Biopython code that builds the backbone (N, CA, C, O; Angstrom):
import numpy as np
from Bio.PDB.StructureBuilder import StructureBuilder

atoms = [
    (1, "UNK", "N", (65.083, -29.678, -63.432)),
    (1, "UNK", "CA", (65.833, -28.869, -62.521)),
    (1, "UNK", "C", (66.211, -27.555, -63.201)),
    (1, "UNK", "O", (66.504, -27.519, -64.396)),
    (2, "UNK", "N", (66.198, -26.480, -62.416)),
    (2, "UNK", "CA", (66.667, -25.191, -62.898)),
    (2, "UNK", "C", (68.126, -25.038, -62.491)),
    (2, "UNK", "O", (68.511, -25.345, -61.363)),
    (3, "UNK", "N", (68.917, -24.566, -63.421)),
    (3, "UNK", "CA", (70.341, -24.358, -63.169)),
    (3, "UNK", "C", (70.669, -22.890, -63.434)),
    (3, "UNK", "O", (70.372, -22.355, -64.502)),
    (4, "UNK", "N", (71.282, -22.258, -62.446)),
    (4, "UNK", "CA", (71.709, -20.865, -62.580)),
    (4, "UNK", "C", (73.227, -20.829, -62.481)),
    (4, "UNK", "O", (73.812, -21.365, -61.539)),
    (5, "UNK", "N", (73.850, -20.201, -63.451)),
    (5, "UNK", "CA", (75.290, -19.984, -63.434)),
    (5, "UNK", "C", (75.542, -18.485, -63.392)),
    (5, "UNK", "O", (74.998, -17.724, -64.192)),
    (6, "UNK", "N", (76.376, -18.080, -62.446)),
    (6, "UNK", "CA", (76.673, -16.670, -62.235)),
    (6, "UNK", "C", (78.178, -16.495, -62.407)),
    (6, "UNK", "O", (78.969, -17.243, -61.833)),
    (7, "UNK", "N", (78.559, -15.511, -63.193)),
    (7, "UNK", "CA", (79.965, -15.275, -63.480)),
    (7, "UNK", "C", (80.360, -13.907, -62.942)),
    (7, "UNK", "O", (79.737, -12.892, -63.257)),
    (8, "UNK", "N", (81.417, -13.903, -62.116)),
    (8, "UNK", "CA", (81.907, -12.630, -61.585)),
    (8, "UNK", "C", (83.423, -12.678, -61.439)),
    (8, "UNK", "O", (84.034, -13.746, -61.400)),
    (9, "UNK", "N", (84.003, -11.492, -61.359)),
    (9, "UNK", "CA", (85.453, -11.381, -61.258)),
    (9, "UNK", "C", (85.909, -11.641, -59.828)),
    (9, "UNK", "O", (85.102, -11.698, -58.901)),
    (10, "UNK", "N", (87.203, -11.794, -59.674)),
    (10, "UNK", "CA", (87.792, -12.036, -58.360)),
    (10, "UNK", "C", (87.461, -10.901, -57.391)),
    (10, "UNK", "O", (87.278, -11.129, -56.195)),
    (11, "UNK", "N", (87.387, -9.681, -57.916)),
    (11, "UNK", "CA", (87.082, -8.536, -57.045)),
    (11, "UNK", "C", (85.584, -8.314, -56.850)),
    (11, "UNK", "O", (85.184, -7.298, -56.282)),
    (12, "UNK", "N", (84.748, -9.249, -57.314)),
    (12, "UNK", "CA", (83.319, -9.221, -57.004)),
    (12, "UNK", "C", (82.413, -8.564, -58.021)),
    (12, "UNK", "O", (81.210, -8.456, -57.781)),
    (13, "UNK", "N", (82.949, -8.117, -59.155)),
    (13, "UNK", "CA", (82.093, -7.505, -60.179)),
    (13, "UNK", "C", (81.418, -8.596, -61.010)),
    (13, "UNK", "O", (82.079, -9.474, -61.564)),
    (14, "UNK", "N", (80.115, -8.521, -61.082)),
    (14, "UNK", "CA", (79.365, -9.497, -61.870)),
    (14, "UNK", "C", (79.568, -9.218, -63.352)),
    (14, "UNK", "O", (79.649, -8.064, -63.773)),
    (15, "UNK", "N", (79.648, -10.289, -64.139)),
    (15, "UNK", "CA", (79.830, -10.184, -65.583)),
    (15, "UNK", "C", (78.616, -10.682, -66.348)),
    (15, "UNK", "O", (78.226, -10.093, -67.356)),
    (16, "UNK", "N", (78.007, -11.783, -65.862)),
    (16, "UNK", "CA", (76.852, -12.350, -66.555)),
    (16, "UNK", "C", (76.205, -13.409, -65.676)),
    (16, "UNK", "O", (76.750, -13.821, -64.652)),
    (17, "UNK", "N", (75.022, -13.835, -66.112)),
    (17, "UNK", "CA", (74.402, -15.005, -65.503)),
    (17, "UNK", "C", (73.432, -15.645, -66.476)),
    (17, "UNK", "O", (72.910, -14.995, -67.382)),
    (18, "UNK", "N", (73.203, -16.933, -66.269)),
    (18, "UNK", "CA", (72.223, -17.676, -67.053)),
    (18, "UNK", "C", (71.288, -18.404, -66.098)),
    (18, "UNK", "O", (71.679, -18.786, -64.995)),
    (19, "UNK", "N", (70.075, -18.584, -66.526)),
    (19, "UNK", "CA", (69.080, -19.357, -65.783)),
    (19, "UNK", "C", (68.368, -20.244, -66.805)),
    (19, "UNK", "O", (67.747, -19.756, -67.749)),
    (20, "UNK", "N", (68.476, -21.571, -66.590)),
    (20, "UNK", "CA", (67.949, -22.507, -67.587)),
    (20, "UNK", "C", (67.165, -23.629, -66.921)),
    (20, "UNK", "O", (67.500, -24.081, -65.827)),
    (21, "UNK", "N", (66.122, -24.062, -67.601)),
    (21, "UNK", "CA", (65.379, -25.243, -67.198)),
    (21, "UNK", "C", (64.233, -24.965, -66.246)),
    (21, "UNK", "O", (64.099, -23.873, -65.693)),
    (22, "UNK", "N", (63.410, -25.989, -66.071)),
    (22, "UNK", "CA", (62.271, -25.928, -65.147)),
    (22, "UNK", "C", (62.598, -26.748, -63.914)),
    (22, "UNK", "O", (63.279, -27.771, -63.997)),
    (23, "UNK", "N", (62.114, -26.298, -62.781)),
    (23, "UNK", "CA", (62.449, -26.978, -61.522)),
    (23, "UNK", "C", (61.876, -28.382, -61.447)),
    (23, "UNK", "O", (62.523, -29.286, -60.918)),
    (24, "UNK", "N", (60.679, -28.576, -61.966)),
    (24, "UNK", "CA", (60.056, -29.890, -61.876)),
    (24, "UNK", "C", (59.476, -30.194, -60.506)),
    (24, "UNK", "O", (59.192, -31.351, -60.195)),
    (25, "UNK", "N", (59.300, -29.182, -59.698)),
    (25, "UNK", "CA", (58.749, -29.360, -58.351)),
    (25, "UNK", "C", (57.278, -29.781, -58.411)),
    (25, "UNK", "O", (56.826, -30.597, -57.608)),
    (26, "UNK", "N", (56.541, -29.222, -59.362)),
    (26, "UNK", "CA", (55.115, -29.530, -59.523)),
    (26, "UNK", "C", (54.736, -29.302, -60.985)),
    (26, "UNK", "O", (55.560, -28.875, -61.794)),
    (27, "UNK", "N", (53.494, -29.590, -61.306)),
    (27, "UNK", "CA", (52.998, -29.376, -62.671)),
    (27, "UNK", "C", (53.072, -27.893, -63.027)),
    (27, "UNK", "O", (53.005, -27.024, -62.158)),
    (28, "UNK", "N", (53.212, -27.624, -64.329)),
    (28, "UNK", "CA", (53.230, -26.245, -64.798)),
    (28, "UNK", "C", (51.987, -25.514, -64.307)),
    (28, "UNK", "O", (50.876, -26.037, -64.386)),
    (29, "UNK", "N", (52.180, -24.324, -63.810)),
    (29, "UNK", "CA", (51.079, -23.538, -63.252)),
    (29, "UNK", "C", (50.897, -23.757, -61.765)),
    (29, "UNK", "O", (50.206, -22.979, -61.107)),
    (30, "UNK", "N", (51.504, -24.802, -61.222)),
    (30, "UNK", "CA", (51.417, -25.109, -59.788)),
    (30, "UNK", "C", (52.795, -25.109, -59.131)),
    (30, "UNK", "O", (52.904, -25.324, -57.924)),
    (31, "UNK", "N", (53.826, -24.874, -59.899)),
    (31, "UNK", "CA", (55.209, -25.023, -59.429)),
    (31, "UNK", "C", (55.673, -23.766, -58.699)),
    (31, "UNK", "O", (56.105, -22.796, -59.322)),
    (32, "UNK", "N", (55.577, -23.796, -57.369)),
    (32, "UNK", "CA", (55.946, -22.616, -56.574)),
    (32, "UNK", "C", (57.449, -22.357, -56.579)),
    (32, "UNK", "O", (57.876, -21.211, -56.441)),
    (33, "UNK", "N", (58.247, -23.394, -56.735)),
    (33, "UNK", "CA", (59.697, -23.205, -56.781)),
    (33, "UNK", "C", (60.074, -22.485, -58.078)),
    (33, "UNK", "O", (60.853, -21.532, -58.058)),
    (34, "UNK", "N", (59.528, -22.935, -59.186)),
    (34, "UNK", "CA", (59.786, -22.283, -60.474)),
    (34, "UNK", "C", (59.296, -20.833, -60.440)),
    (34, "UNK", "O", (59.974, -19.934, -60.937)),
    (35, "UNK", "N", (58.136, -20.613, -59.863)),
    (35, "UNK", "CA", (57.595, -19.256, -59.773)),
    (35, "UNK", "C", (58.502, -18.363, -58.934)),
    (35, "UNK", "O", (58.724, -17.203, -59.284)),
    (36, "UNK", "N", (59.024, -18.887, -57.838)),
    (36, "UNK", "CA", (59.918, -18.115, -56.979)),
    (36, "UNK", "C", (61.210, -17.757, -57.689)),
    (36, "UNK", "O", (61.655, -16.610, -57.638)),
    (37, "UNK", "N", (61.812, -18.735, -58.350)),
    (37, "UNK", "CA", (63.051, -18.487, -59.088)),
    (37, "UNK", "C", (62.801, -17.470, -60.193)),
    (37, "UNK", "O", (63.577, -16.530, -60.368)),
    (38, "UNK", "N", (61.727, -17.658, -60.927)),
    (38, "UNK", "CA", (61.399, -16.735, -62.021)),
    (38, "UNK", "C", (61.194, -15.317, -61.502)),
    (38, "UNK", "O", (61.683, -14.360, -62.101)),
    (39, "UNK", "N", (60.480, -15.178, -60.402)),
    (39, "UNK", "CA", (60.219, -13.849, -59.844)),
    (39, "UNK", "C", (61.513, -13.159, -59.433)),
    (39, "UNK", "O", (61.703, -11.975, -59.709)),
    (40, "UNK", "N", (62.396, -13.893, -58.779)),
    (40, "UNK", "CA", (63.669, -13.306, -58.353)),
    (40, "UNK", "C", (64.507, -12.891, -59.554)),
    (40, "UNK", "O", (65.025, -11.775, -59.592)),
    (41, "UNK", "N", (64.643, -13.773, -60.531)),
    (41, "UNK", "CA", (65.498, -13.504, -61.681)),
    (41, "UNK", "C", (64.926, -12.378, -62.544)),
    (41, "UNK", "O", (65.647, -11.448, -62.903)),
    (42, "UNK", "N", (63.647, -12.454, -62.876)),
    (42, "UNK", "CA", (63.041, -11.428, -63.738)),
    (42, "UNK", "C", (63.011, -10.072, -63.037)),
    (42, "UNK", "O", (63.238, -9.044, -63.675)),
    (43, "UNK", "N", (62.735, -10.056, -61.740)),
    (43, "UNK", "CA", (62.756, -8.793, -61.003)),
    (43, "UNK", "C", (64.164, -8.185, -61.018)),
    (43, "UNK", "O", (64.317, -6.971, -61.160)),
    (44, "UNK", "N", (65.167, -9.016, -60.874)),
    (44, "UNK", "CA", (66.545, -8.517, -60.923)),
    (44, "UNK", "C", (66.837, -7.886, -62.278)),
    (44, "UNK", "O", (67.385, -6.786, -62.350)),
    (45, "UNK", "N", (66.475, -8.575, -63.342)),
    (45, "UNK", "CA", (66.705, -8.041, -64.689)),
    (45, "UNK", "C", (65.948, -6.729, -64.876)),
    (45, "UNK", "O", (66.512, -5.756, -65.374)),
    (46, "UNK", "N", (64.680, -6.695, -64.482)),
    (46, "UNK", "CA", (63.884, -5.481, -64.634)),
    (46, "UNK", "C", (64.474, -4.307, -63.856)),
    (46, "UNK", "O", (64.510, -3.184, -64.359)),
    (47, "UNK", "N", (64.932, -4.561, -62.643)),
    (47, "UNK", "CA", (65.533, -3.495, -61.834)),
    (47, "UNK", "C", (66.855, -3.025, -62.428)),
    (47, "UNK", "O", (67.136, -1.826, -62.439)),
    (48, "UNK", "N", (67.671, -3.960, -62.924)),
    (48, "UNK", "CA", (68.925, -3.566, -63.574)),
    (48, "UNK", "C", (68.658, -2.648, -64.758)),
    (48, "UNK", "O", (69.381, -1.675, -64.971)),
    (49, "UNK", "N", (67.623, -2.956, -65.528)),
    (49, "UNK", "CA", (67.299, -2.160, -66.721)),
    (49, "UNK", "C", (66.546, -0.875, -66.370)),
    (49, "UNK", "O", (66.963, 0.218, -66.751)),
    (50, "UNK", "N", (65.451, -1.013, -65.653)),
    (50, "UNK", "CA", (64.515, 0.096, -65.489)),
    (50, "UNK", "C", (64.887, 1.083, -64.382)),
    (50, "UNK", "O", (64.637, 2.281, -64.509)),
    (51, "UNK", "N", (65.478, 0.587, -63.312)),
    (51, "UNK", "CA", (65.801, 1.464, -62.189)),
    (51, "UNK", "C", (67.255, 1.932, -62.201)),
    (51, "UNK", "O", (67.547, 3.090, -61.900)),
    (52, "UNK", "N", (68.159, 1.023, -62.552)),
    (52, "UNK", "CA", (69.582, 1.365, -62.511)),
    (52, "UNK", "C", (70.161, 1.731, -63.872)),
    (52, "UNK", "O", (71.256, 2.286, -63.954)),
    (53, "UNK", "N", (69.430, 1.422, -64.935)),
    (53, "UNK", "CA", (69.863, 1.731, -66.305)),
    (53, "UNK", "C", (71.258, 1.170, -66.598)),
    (53, "UNK", "O", (72.104, 1.832, -67.199)),
    (54, "UNK", "N", (71.468, -0.072, -66.153)),
    (54, "UNK", "CA", (72.746, -0.748, -66.406)),
    (54, "UNK", "C", (72.871, -1.090, -67.890)),
    (54, "UNK", "O", (71.875, -1.320, -68.577)),
    (55, "UNK", "N", (74.095, -1.118, -68.359)),
    (55, "UNK", "CA", (74.381, -1.476, -69.747)),
    (55, "UNK", "C", (74.466, -3.009, -69.815)),
    (55, "UNK", "O", (75.536, -3.593, -69.642)),
    (56, "UNK", "N", (73.314, -3.644, -70.071)),
    (56, "UNK", "CA", (73.258, -5.101, -70.131)),
    (56, "UNK", "C", (72.580, -5.551, -71.423)),
    (56, "UNK", "O", (71.769, -4.833, -72.007)),
    (57, "UNK", "N", (72.935, -6.750, -71.845)),
    (57, "UNK", "CA", (72.229, -7.427, -72.926)),
    (57, "UNK", "C", (71.453, -8.573, -72.300)),
    (57, "UNK", "O", (71.980, -9.308, -71.465)),
    (58, "UNK", "N", (70.207, -8.723, -72.705)),
    (58, "UNK", "CA", (69.342, -9.772, -72.177)),
    (58, "UNK", "C", (68.852, -10.628, -73.335)),
    (58, "UNK", "O", (68.302, -10.120, -74.312)),
    (59, "UNK", "N", (69.059, -11.926, -73.211)),
    (59, "UNK", "CA", (68.559, -12.881, -74.198)),
    (59, "UNK", "C", (67.568, -13.778, -73.472)),
    (59, "UNK", "O", (67.950, -14.582, -72.622)),
    (60, "UNK", "N", (66.284, -13.632, -73.816)),
    (60, "UNK", "CA", (65.216, -14.385, -73.160)),
    (60, "UNK", "C", (64.523, -15.257, -74.191)),
    (60, "UNK", "O", (64.046, -14.761, -75.212)),
    (61, "UNK", "N", (64.468, -16.543, -73.929)),
    (61, "UNK", "CA", (63.872, -17.500, -74.859)),
    (61, "UNK", "C", (62.525, -17.972, -74.306)),
    (61, "UNK", "O", (62.441, -19.020, -73.667)),
    (62, "UNK", "N", (61.486, -17.195, -74.557)),
    (62, "UNK", "CA", (60.156, -17.522, -74.043)),
    (62, "UNK", "C", (59.567, -18.758, -74.707)),
    (62, "UNK", "O", (58.746, -19.453, -74.107)),
    (63, "UNK", "N", (59.977, -19.035, -75.930)),
    (63, "UNK", "CA", (59.420, -20.157, -76.679)),
    (63, "UNK", "C", (59.903, -21.494, -76.134)),
    (63, "UNK", "O", (59.122, -22.442, -76.036)),
    (64, "UNK", "N", (61.169, -21.579, -75.782)),
    (64, "UNK", "CA", (61.751, -22.854, -75.363)),
    (64, "UNK", "C", (61.988, -22.939, -73.857)),
    (64, "UNK", "O", (63.025, -23.437, -73.420)),
    (65, "UNK", "N", (61.052, -22.466, -73.078)),
    (65, "UNK", "CA", (61.126, -22.692, -71.649)),
    (65, "UNK", "C", (61.521, -21.524, -70.785)),
    (65, "UNK", "O", (61.602, -21.678, -69.566)),
    (66, "UNK", "N", (61.770, -20.371, -71.350)),
    (66, "UNK", "CA", (62.053, -19.212, -70.529)),
    (66, "UNK", "C", (63.500, -19.059, -70.097)),
    (66, "UNK", "O", (63.784, -18.320, -69.154)),
    (67, "UNK", "N", (64.421, -19.741, -70.768)),
    (67, "UNK", "CA", (65.838, -19.574, -70.435)),
    (67, "UNK", "C", (66.231, -18.118, -70.637)),
    (67, "UNK", "O", (65.746, -17.444, -71.545)),
    (68, "UNK", "N", (67.123, -17.648, -69.767)),
    (68, "UNK", "CA", (67.546, -16.252, -69.842)),
    (68, "UNK", "C", (69.052, -16.161, -69.638)),
    (68, "UNK", "O", (69.630, -16.867, -68.812)),
    (69, "UNK", "N", (69.670, -15.275, -70.410)),
    (69, "UNK", "CA", (71.088, -14.964, -70.273)),
    (69, "UNK", "C", (71.222, -13.455, -70.180)),
    (69, "UNK", "O", (70.640, -12.723, -70.982)),
    (70, "UNK", "N", (71.984, -12.991, -69.208)),
    (70, "UNK", "CA", (72.216, -11.562, -69.019)),
    (70, "UNK", "C", (73.716, -11.321, -69.004)),
    (70, "UNK", "O", (74.457, -11.987, -68.282)),
    (71, "UNK", "N", (74.155, -10.359, -69.810)),
    (71, "UNK", "CA", (75.570, -9.985, -69.876)),
    (71, "UNK", "C", (75.717, -8.504, -69.551)),
    (71, "UNK", "O", (75.006, -7.665, -70.105)),
    (72, "UNK", "N", (76.642, -8.191, -68.651)),
    (72, "UNK", "CA", (76.987, -6.801, -68.367)),
    (72, "UNK", "C", (78.000, -6.351, -69.409)),
    (72, "UNK", "O", (79.011, -7.019, -69.625)),
    (73, "UNK", "N", (77.732, -5.220, -70.055)),
    (73, "UNK", "CA", (78.636, -4.692, -71.073)),
    (73, "UNK", "C", (79.699, -3.775, -70.485)),
    (73, "UNK", "O", (80.647, -3.395, -71.172)),
    (74, "UNK", "N", (79.543, -3.425, -69.233)),
    (74, "UNK", "CA", (80.494, -2.572, -68.518)),
    (74, "UNK", "C", (80.490, -3.017, -67.061)),
    (74, "UNK", "O", (79.623, -3.778, -66.633)),
    (75, "UNK", "N", (81.476, -2.528, -66.303)),
    (75, "UNK", "CA", (81.470, -2.848, -64.880)),
    (75, "UNK", "C", (80.154, -2.390, -64.262)),
    (75, "UNK", "O", (79.759, -1.236, -64.431)),
    (76, "UNK", "N", (79.476, -3.282, -63.550)),
    (76, "UNK", "CA", (78.231, -2.875, -62.909)),
    (76, "UNK", "C", (78.496, -1.875, -61.788)),
    (76, "UNK", "O", (79.555, -1.886, -61.160)),
    (77, "UNK", "N", (77.527, -1.026, -61.558)),
    (77, "UNK", "CA", (77.627, -0.068, -60.465)),
    (77, "UNK", "C", (77.560, -0.800, -59.127)),
    (77, "UNK", "O", (77.233, -1.985, -59.063)),
    (78, "UNK", "N", (77.872, -0.076, -58.077)),
    (78, "UNK", "CA", (77.793, -0.660, -56.725)),
    (78, "UNK", "C", (76.367, -1.138, -56.432)),
    (78, "UNK", "O", (76.180, -2.201, -55.840)),
    (79, "UNK", "N", (75.370, -0.363, -56.841)),
    (79, "UNK", "CA", (73.977, -0.756, -56.627)),
    (79, "UNK", "C", (73.632, -2.015, -57.415)),
    (79, "UNK", "O", (72.898, -2.873, -56.926)),
    (80, "UNK", "N", (74.156, -2.126, -58.623)),
    (80, "UNK", "CA", (73.892, -3.319, -59.440)),
    (80, "UNK", "C", (74.537, -4.549, -58.813)),
    (80, "UNK", "O", (73.936, -5.622, -58.788)),
    (81, "UNK", "N", (75.756, -4.396, -58.308)),
    (81, "UNK", "CA", (76.398, -5.517, -57.622)),
    (81, "UNK", "C", (75.595, -5.939, -56.400)),
    (81, "UNK", "O", (75.441, -7.132, -56.135)),
    (82, "UNK", "N", (75.082, -4.962, -55.654)),
    (82, "UNK", "CA", (74.251, -5.273, -54.487)),
    (82, "UNK", "C", (72.975, -6.002, -54.912)),
    (82, "UNK", "O", (72.574, -6.978, -54.279)),
    (83, "UNK", "N", (72.346, -5.530, -55.973)),
    (83, "UNK", "CA", (71.141, -6.174, -56.476)),
    (83, "UNK", "C", (71.426, -7.609, -56.890)),
    (83, "UNK", "O", (70.621, -8.501, -56.619)),
    (84, "UNK", "N", (72.546, -7.841, -57.535)),
    (84, "UNK", "CA", (72.936, -9.201, -57.916)),
    (84, "UNK", "C", (73.198, -10.062, -56.681)),
    (84, "UNK", "O", (72.834, -11.238, -56.656)),
    (85, "UNK", "N", (73.829, -9.481, -55.654)),
    (85, "UNK", "CA", (74.021, -10.214, -54.394)),
    (85, "UNK", "C", (72.673, -10.611, -53.800)),
    (85, "UNK", "O", (72.531, -11.702, -53.247)),
    (86, "UNK", "N", (71.696, -9.737, -53.913)),
    (86, "UNK", "CA", (70.340, -10.044, -53.421)),
    (86, "UNK", "C", (69.725, -11.197, -54.211)),
    (86, "UNK", "O", (69.072, -12.064, -53.632)),
    (87, "UNK", "N", (69.929, -11.211, -55.525)),
    (87, "UNK", "CA", (69.427, -12.319, -56.337)),
    (87, "UNK", "C", (70.063, -13.630, -55.886)),
    (87, "UNK", "O", (69.370, -14.631, -55.705)),
    (88, "UNK", "N", (71.383, -13.622, -55.706)),
    (88, "UNK", "CA", (72.081, -14.826, -55.251)),
    (88, "UNK", "C", (71.544, -15.275, -53.900)),
    (88, "UNK", "O", (71.318, -16.466, -53.686)),
    (89, "UNK", "N", (71.342, -14.342, -52.997)),
    (89, "UNK", "CA", (70.810, -14.677, -51.673)),
    (89, "UNK", "C", (69.436, -15.344, -51.785)),
    (89, "UNK", "O", (69.170, -16.336, -51.105)),
    (90, "UNK", "N", (68.577, -14.810, -52.626)),
    (90, "UNK", "CA", (67.249, -15.398, -52.827)),
    (90, "UNK", "C", (67.322, -16.801, -53.405)),
    (90, "UNK", "O", (66.587, -17.693, -52.981)),
    (91, "UNK", "N", (68.205, -16.995, -54.370)),
    (91, "UNK", "CA", (68.376, -18.326, -54.959)),
    (91, "UNK", "C", (68.949, -19.311, -53.945)),
    (91, "UNK", "O", (68.539, -20.471, -53.898)),
    (92, "UNK", "N", (69.898, -18.846, -53.134)),
    (92, "UNK", "CA", (70.457, -19.697, -52.070)),
    (92, "UNK", "C", (69.350, -20.160, -51.127)),
    (92, "UNK", "O", (69.297, -21.328, -50.742)),
    (93, "UNK", "N", (68.479, -19.242, -50.763)),
    (93, "UNK", "CA", (67.403, -19.562, -49.829)),
    (93, "UNK", "C", (66.453, -20.597, -50.439)),
    (93, "UNK", "O", (66.097, -21.573, -49.778)),
    (94, "UNK", "N", (66.048, -20.395, -51.674)),
    (94, "UNK", "CA", (65.149, -21.351, -52.328)),
    (94, "UNK", "C", (65.808, -22.726, -52.417)),
    (94, "UNK", "O", (65.177, -23.741, -52.123)),
    (95, "UNK", "N", (67.065, -22.755, -52.819)),
    (95, "UNK", "CA", (67.775, -24.026, -52.931)),
    (95, "UNK", "C", (67.885, -24.722, -51.578)),
    (95, "UNK", "O", (67.744, -25.943, -51.502)),
    (96, "UNK", "N", (68.133, -23.974, -50.521)),
    (96, "UNK", "CA", (68.263, -24.578, -49.191)),
    (96, "UNK", "C", (66.919, -25.078, -48.665)),
    (96, "UNK", "O", (66.876, -26.058, -47.922)),
    (97, "UNK", "N", (65.838, -24.428, -49.035)),
    (97, "UNK", "CA", (64.512, -24.811, -48.544)),
    (97, "UNK", "C", (63.896, -25.970, -49.324)),
    (97, "UNK", "O", (63.213, -26.814, -48.743)),
    (98, "UNK", "N", (64.132, -26.016, -50.628)),
    (98, "UNK", "CA", (63.472, -27.005, -51.480)),
    (98, "UNK", "C", (64.414, -28.069, -52.026)),
    (98, "UNK", "O", (63.963, -29.117, -52.487)),
    (99, "UNK", "N", (65.704, -27.813, -51.981)),
    (99, "UNK", "CA", (66.678, -28.822, -52.368)),
    (99, "UNK", "C", (67.293, -28.623, -53.735)),
    (99, "UNK", "O", (66.712, -28.009, -54.630)),
    (100, "UNK", "N", (68.489, -29.163, -53.859)),
    (100, "UNK", "CA", (69.245, -29.066, -55.103)),
    (100, "UNK", "C", (68.653, -29.936, -56.212)),
    (100, "UNK", "O", (69.069, -29.858, -57.369)),
    (101, "UNK", "N", (67.697, -30.747, -55.848)),
    (101, "UNK", "CA", (66.995, -31.551, -56.851)),
    (101, "UNK", "C", (66.205, -30.647, -57.810)),
    (101, "UNK", "O", (65.962, -31.005, -58.962)),
    (102, "UNK", "N", (65.814, -29.475, -57.309)),
    (102, "UNK", "CA", (64.989, -28.565, -58.097)),
    (102, "UNK", "C", (65.730, -27.326, -58.587)),
    (102, "UNK", "O", (65.410, -26.782, -59.643)),
    (103, "UNK", "N", (66.731, -26.878, -57.808)),
    (103, "UNK", "CA", (67.463, -25.657, -58.163)),
    (103, "UNK", "C", (68.921, -25.797, -57.749)),
    (103, "UNK", "O", (69.228, -26.061, -56.587)),
    (104, "UNK", "N", (69.804, -25.620, -58.704)),
    (104, "UNK", "CA", (71.225, -25.523, -58.399)),
    (104, "UNK", "C", (71.737, -24.202, -58.947)),
    (104, "UNK", "O", (71.253, -23.695, -59.959)),
    (105, "UNK", "N", (72.708, -23.672, -58.268)),
    (105, "UNK", "CA", (73.347, -22.456, -58.747)),
    (105, "UNK", "C", (74.827, -22.579, -58.456)),
    (105, "UNK", "O", (75.241, -23.258, -57.517)),
    (106, "UNK", "N", (75.603, -21.921, -59.264)),
    (106, "UNK", "CA", (77.041, -21.884, -59.029)),
    (106, "UNK", "C", (77.563, -20.523, -59.439)),
    (106, "UNK", "O", (77.061, -19.887, -60.366)),
    (107, "UNK", "N", (78.586, -20.100, -58.719)),
    (107, "UNK", "CA", (79.253, -18.845, -59.020)),
    (107, "UNK", "C", (80.642, -19.179, -59.517)),
    (107, "UNK", "O", (81.419, -19.838, -58.825)),
    (108, "UNK", "N", (80.952, -18.720, -60.722)),
    (108, "UNK", "CA", (82.241, -19.007, -61.340)),
    (108, "UNK", "C", (83.046, -17.711, -61.439)),
    (108, "UNK", "O", (82.512, -16.650, -61.763)),
    (109, "UNK", "N", (84.315, -17.824, -61.157)),
    (109, "UNK", "CA", (85.199, -16.682, -61.267)),
    (109, "UNK", "C", (85.702, -16.550, -62.707)),
    (109, "UNK", "O", (86.125, -17.527, -63.326)),
    (110, "UNK", "N", (85.647, -15.330, -63.220)),
    (110, "UNK", "CA", (86.112, -15.038, -64.571)),
    (110, "UNK", "C", (87.090, -13.870, -64.519)),
    (110, "UNK", "O", (87.185, -13.178, -63.505)),
    (111, "UNK", "N", (87.806, -13.655, -65.597)),
    (111, "UNK", "CA", (88.748, -12.545, -65.679)),
    (111, "UNK", "C", (88.010, -11.222, -65.840)),
    (111, "UNK", "O", (86.902, -11.177, -66.376)),
    (112, "UNK", "N", (88.621, -10.168, -65.380)),
    (112, "UNK", "CA", (88.068, -8.836, -65.554)),
    (112, "UNK", "C", (88.126, -8.443, -67.022)),
    (112, "UNK", "O", (88.944, -8.967, -67.778)),
    (113, "UNK", "N", (87.251, -7.516, -67.428)),
    (113, "UNK", "CA", (87.238, -7.047, -68.831)),
    (113, "UNK", "C", (88.490, -6.281, -69.169)),
    (113, "UNK", "O", (88.645, -5.818, -70.299)),
]
sb = StructureBuilder()
sb.init_structure("model")
sb.init_model(0)
sb.init_chain("A")
sb.init_seg("    ")
for serial, (resi, resn, name, xyz) in enumerate(atoms, 1):
    if name == "N":
        sb.init_residue(resn, " ", resi, " ")
    sb.init_atom(name, np.array(xyz, "f"), 0.0, 1.0, " ", f" {name:<3s}", serial, name[0])
structure = sb.get_structure()
C-alpha cells in the first residue's frame, strides 16, 4: 500500500508531505495505481520547483522504492497551495476509485512556522 501524509497549517498553508510504499495493485511495471500516484506526486514536485520556483527541499529515495519527502522552507505561494490542493484532489480520486487497500492519504494539521 502507498501511504501519503500531508501536513498543513490551520489556515491552509502546506508545510510538507511524504509518499511511501508501493500500492501492490499489480506486478511492477503493470501497476496502474502506482503509476497514477507517482505521476501526480512527481508532477507536483516538478511544477513546484521548475514553474513556481518554490523554496522546497526534496528527499527522493530511488534505491529503496521511490519514497519521497517534500518540505516547504517558507510559506508557499497561493499558486503552490492551489497546486498542492490539486495533488490532494488527484490522490482522493485514485483512492476512491481503487480503494484504501492500495492508497491511503491523510492531512494533518501542524503549527505555523
